N, C-alpha and C positions, 0 to 999 in steps of 0.2 A: 537465326535459330534462337529460341528461348530456352534457357536452362532453369528448371524449377528445382530448388535445393531444399532438402529437409534434414535436420538433425534433431534428435530428442533433447539435446542440450543446446541452448542458445546464449546470446550475449547477456541477457538478463539473469540467467540461471547458473552460469558457469562458476561464479564464486561459491555457490552453495552446492555444486555438483561434483566437486573434486572427490575422486574415489569411486564414483559410480562406474559400473561396468562399461558404459558407452561414452564416458566423458571425453575420451581422446578423439572420438569422431568429430567433435566440435572443432578441434584444432586442425584436423585434416580439411574440413569444409572451409575454415578460415584461410588456410593456405592455398586451396584450389581456387577460391573465388576470383582473385584478380585475373588468373589465366582464363577462366571461363568468361569473364567480362570482356576480355580481349577478343573473344570469338563470337560473342552474342550477348543477348540481354539476360540478366540474372534476376530471378525472383526467389526470395527466401520465404518459405511458408512455415507457420508454427505448428501445423498439423497435417497429416496425410489426407485428411478429409477435405482440405482446401485444394488439393491437386487437380482433380477432374474439373472442378468449377473454373479454375484459372485456365486450364487446358482448353475448355470449350470456348471461353471468351477469346483467347488468342486465336483459336482455330477459326472462329467466325470472322476474324480480321484477316484471315488468309496467312497466318503465321504458324510455323512449325514449333513444336515443343518437345522437350525431353525431361522426364523426371529423374533426378539423380538422388538416390537415397543414401545418406551417410549414416547407415545403421546396418546391423547384421541382417543377413537374408531372412532369418526367421521372424524379423520384425518389419520387413518390407512387404507391402501388399503385392499380390499377383493378379488382382482382379480390377486394376485401374484401366480406364480407357486410354489414358496418356501412356505413351511408350516409357518404359521404366528400366533402369539398371541400378545395380548396387555398387558402392565403393566398399570393398571387402578388406578389412584388416584381420589377418589370420596368421597364426604362428605354428601350426602343426602340419605334419606331412600328409594328412588326409583331411578332406572336408566331410562333414556329416552326410552320408549317403543312405541313411535309413531314418525312420521316424519313430517317435515314442510318445507316450501319453496321449495317443489318438490325435496327434497334431502333425499333419502332413507337412507343414512348413518347416518342421525341424529337419526335414530332408533337404539339405541345401542343393543337392543335385537336381531335385524337382523344381525348386524355386528359381534357380539360376537358368535352368533350361526354359522355363516359362518366360523369363526376361529376355533371353536370347543372346546376351553378352554381359560382360562384367569388367569392372576396373579393379585391379588388385594393387597393393602398395609394394609388392616385392615379387621377384622371380620365383622365390620359394612357394608363395601362395598360388601363383599362376600354374606352377607344375602340379600342385595338389588339385586344382580345379580341372586341369586337363586329364589327370588320372581318372577322374570321375566322369567327365563329360566328353572326353576324346580330344585328340591333338588338334582338331580343326575348330574347336569351339572358340569364338572370338573373345580373347582376353587382352586387355591393355594393362601392361605393367607401368604404373605411374607414381613415382615417388613424389612427395610434396615439394613444391618449389619454395625453397627457403634461403637460397644463396644471397639474393639481393637484400633480404630483410636485415642481414647482419653487417651491412656495409659500414655503418657507423661504429660498431664494435671493432671491426677490423681496422678502422682508420685511427684508432687510439694509438698512443705511443707503443713502440716495439714490445711485443710480449716477452716477458722474462720468466724463466722457469721457477725462480724463487721470488715469491711475492713480498715486497717490502712491508706493506700493510694496507688493508682495505676495510673500510667500515661498512657494515650492512645494517640497514634500518627497514623495518616492516612492522605491520600490525599482526600480532600473534604471540607466540612464545618460542623459546628455545630449550633444548635439552643439551647442556654443555658438560661434558665429562670433567672439565677442569673445575667446575663449580659445585659438583655433586657430593664430594667427599666419599667417593666410591670405595666399597670394601665388600669382599665376598662374605665376611663375617655377618654383615647386615642381613643376609639371606637366611641365617639360622634363627629358628624360633627361640625366644628367651627361655631359660630353664626355670621351671616353677616348682612350688612345694618344697620338699626337703631333699630334692635331688642334689647330689654333691657336684661341686664345680671341679672341672678338670684341673689337675695340678701341673699340667704342661705349661711351659712358658710361652706366651704368645710371641709370634715372630715380630721383629722390629718393623714398625710401619715405615713406608717410604715417605720421607718428608718432602713437601712441595719445594720446588726450586725458587730462587729469588725472582726469576722471570714470572713464574706463576703467582707469587705473592704480590708483585707489582701489578699484574693483570687484575687480580682480585681487588686490590686497593683502588685502582682506577674505576673499576665497575661499581664498587660500593659508593665511592665519592660521586660518581655521575648520577646514580640512582638517588642518593641523598639530596643532591642539588635540585633535581627535578621535583622531588616530593616536597621539599621545603619551600620552593618557589610559589607553590599554590596552596600552602597550608596556613591556618591561623597561628598566631604566636604560641598559643598553648599546645597546639598540635605539633608545632615545630620542635618543641622540647621532647615530646614523645618520639618523634621520627628520628631526631638526632641520637637519643639514647639507643633506639633500636639498631640503627646502622653502626654505631660505635661497638655495640655488643657483637653484631654479626662480623664486623671487620676484625675485632679482637679474636674471635673464635677461629676465623679462617686464616688469619695472617700472623698473629702475634702469639697466641696461647702456647703453641708447641715450641716456641723459642725460649720460654721461661723455664727455669729449673723446676724440677718436680716439687721441691720443698716450698717454693713460692706458690705454686698452683694449689698444693694441698693446704697451705696456710690460708689462702683466699677462700677455699671451699669451706674450711672449718669456721671461718668468721661468719659465714652465711649459711648455717645449717638449714636444711629443708625439713620443716616440722609439720608441713601440711599433710593431710591424709590423701594419698593418691586416689583418684577416681578409678573405679573399675574399668578395665579396658575391654573393648569388644574382642571377642575371640578371633574374629576374622575382620579386622578393620579394613575399610575401603580406602583406596589411594586418594589423596587429595590432589586434584589436578590443578596445575597453574592456570591463571587467567589467560584467555586467548584473544582478548579484545584490547590489549595494551600495546603501546608502541614500544618495541624492543630494539636494542642496538648491540652489536658485538663486532669485534675486529678479528680478522684472520691474517696471518702472515706465514712466511716459510713456503714449503711445498704443499700446495693445497689440492686435495682430491675432491671432486664433486660428483654426486649421483642424485638423480631425480627419479622418484618412484612412488607407487602406492603401496604402503606396507601391508595392506590387506591382500595384495596380489601375490599368491604363492609362487608365481612364475619368476618373480624378481630376485629370489634367492638372497634377500638382504641380510640374513643372519651370517651367511658365509662371507658376504662382502665386508661386513664389519669385523668378524673374527679374524679373517685373513689380514686385514689392515692392522688390527691391534697386535697380532703376533709378529707381523713383518716390521712394524715400527715401535715395538715395545719399549725400546730405550732411545727413541728419537723424538725429541721434544719439539722440533720445528716441522713436524708433519701433521697436517690436519685433514680430517675427512668431514666434509660438509654434506649432510643429507637433506635434500629438499623434499619434504613429504607432501604428496598430492592426495591428502586425505583430510576431510573436514572434521572427523570425530577423533579427537585426541585419545579418548579412552580405549580405542581399539588397539593401540600399540604402546601406550605410555608405560605401563607396568612391565610389559614384555621387553621394551627397550632398556629400562633401568635394570631389570634382572640380568639381561645379557651383558651390559656394561659392568655390572657388579661382579659377575662371574669371571670376566676377563681381567679385572683389576688385580694388582696395580699395573698401570702402563703409563709411560711418559707422553706418548702421542695424544692428540686431542680429537674427540669426536663431537660434532655439533649437529643436532637435528633441528631443522627449521620447520615449524608448524604455523602455516598462515598463507594467505594469498599474496603473491608477488605480481605487481604490475610490470609493464614492459621495461620501465626505467630501473626498477629494482632487480629484475632478471638480468639486465645489461650489466649491472655491477657484479652479479654472481658470475656471469660469463667472464668478466674481466679478472675476477679474483682467482679463477681456477688455473692450476698448472696442468692438471689432467682431469678427464672425465672417466668415470668407472662404470662399466656394465658387467654384471655377473649373472645375467638372467639365464633361465633354462630354455627360453624360446622368445622370439620377438616377431611381431607383425610388421614393424618398421623401426621403432624406437626413435621418435622425434627428438627427445632431449639429446641423445647421442649425436644425431645429425646436426643439431643446432650448435652444440659445443664444437664440433668439427668445423662447421661453417665459420666459427669465430677463431679458427686456427688453433684449437686445442688438441694435442695428441690424446689418445685414449687407451684405456685398458678394456679389452672386450674379447669374448669368445668368437669363434668363426663358425657360425651356424645360422640357420633359418634366414630371416631377412637381412641379417648383417653380412651374409655371403656376397651381397651386391656391392658393398662399399668398404669392407674391412679387410685389411691384409697387414703384413709386417711393415709396410712402408709408412703406415699411419697409426699403427697400434702395437701395443704389447699384447700379443695374442694369448688368450687363456685356452688351454687344452680342454676338451670336453668329450663325452661319450654319450651314446643314445640310451634311453630308458623308456619303458612302457608308460603311457599316459592316457588320460581320459579327455574327451571333449568337455570343456568347462560347463557347458549348459546341459549336458546329458544327465538327467535325473536318475538314470539307471546305474551310473558310476561303473561303466564297463570299460576295460582297456580296449581302445579302438585305434590308437594312434601312438606316436612317439614324440618325445621331447629330448632335451639334452641335459646332461649332468656335468656342470663345470668342475674341473679338477681343483680342489682347494689348494694343494701344494703349488700348482701352476699359477693360481691367482696370487698367492703369497709371494712367489718369486717375481711376478709382474710388478707388484708394489715395490719390491726392493730394487729391481732393475730400473724402474722408472725414476725412483728417488735418486739412485746413483747417477743417472743421466742428468737429472735436473741440477745436481750439485757439482758434478765433475765434468760434464760434457755439454755446455750450453750451445755449442755449435750443432751438435747432434739433435738437441731439442728443437732448435730453430728450423732445422731441416725437416724434422717430423711435423712441426707446426705448419710449415708452408705446404707440405704434402697433404695434410688433413684438409686445409682450406681448398687446395686445388682439386682434391677428390670431390668435395661437395659442389664446387663450381661445375665440374663435368657431369655430376650425377643429378643435381637438383636445381640447376639454374632455371630462370623463367623461360628463356628461349628454348631450352631443351624440352621442358615439360609441355610448353605450348606446341612445339612441333609434333610431339607424340599425339597430343589430343587432336590437333588439326587433321592429322593423317587418319586417326581412328574414326573421326566423325565426318571426314571429307569436307572440311569447312575452310573458309578464307578468313583471316583475321580482320576484325572491324577497325576502321579509322575513327577519329573524332567526328568526322563529317557523317559517318554512318551511324553515329549514336553510341560509340563505345564509351563506357563509363570512365570518368576521370579517376576512378579508383583502380583502374586496371594496371597498376604497377605493384610489383611484389612488395609485401610488407605493410600495405595499407588496408588489407581486408579487415 
């Protein structure tokens, strides 16, 4: 059997495709590929226009072929000569069974019926398909095989709930709440003209702890050393003055008595005429092409998502964390953003963190592409993975962290019903609410999604932190259960068996021409 695979995103474009609606299909194809290679020959095409030509070539040689489209049904052809089926990632309780904009392919029930069978990533999606096409319609529920891929991460020294310290390095930028000088007052527009100032006394600012002062000092020292090493002598003087000034403002200035600060200010009066300010100044975005480094320690929570995806509910994920850990300095939330365009969320993120300030816990957003080695460090740094989404078609990041032995915080709905329960997770309560199909231009309520309970999410943070600090044995038990769950659910042998039965195939051997890549993790 020949498997012809297609995804709109491929190896050459994935770095620049983060955040696109179909980018996650690339990772599903990459995960399925080794299993398919163990059952037949795999051909990856760059366009659906190549499918029939390749199909006819193979047919002339007496070989069978199947086109597997890693794309939504509305973007998968129904008029190919080659037998076709879709791999469907879907998170709602109904599939589109009507069309709009004079496009019949928007009716998934029509498209899937033409294909004759379908692969879904979860039982929840399979049930939605069968509601539309009947209980006898051929549906294969096939999670991505990822258990073997994380063997190296699991082989690392015993996982501990409280991280001593891990350094993260990547190309991009970070938004670090400990370095931003957050204040809700910064969101208030300055008073202009002859408007009188309020006579109320401002509340006492929360002073940084010595741990945070040391953290800032190490950061400025490291940045100064890197800049000076590649600068000319004249430039070195300027760089040194710059970092001394920044270090003084962040670490030293608030330790000096007011009299000294005022005395220094009076010695250097500002006599220059200020330039007129833009009434609506644009945010200055940090550079995203620089090598950045930061360290995390303590109890570390990680979440991976596209901030442009409203289903991910990331505002509540952050607000619940900051309220749960408001006075907890050794709790860190690391957010890996799968979005290329920093401008789509930068101001929104700063505004949200400013509204929540002051808080002692730490929030770090990572913007940039991580390779496999860098992701492995992120897996190792995590104490818990957090999902607070309204619906999921599978949630690969959640499964990946579980495969690495990380307990999770997650709701019990949609695709997560297949592998989440209280043995492996701090379960977040949720309830149903009306929703639209994301691609429906009519914006009509036709389906349901779930509304996570904010209080339950906040309690899950607190309960998990308490376990990490006070019950390491309980943490280890949940860690082992998470890894065992993924072994049962997403191992190579399990997925291969389901595929073999669905296609009625016999696995290839090396002598039959099986690819040497046919081991999980090498796709």
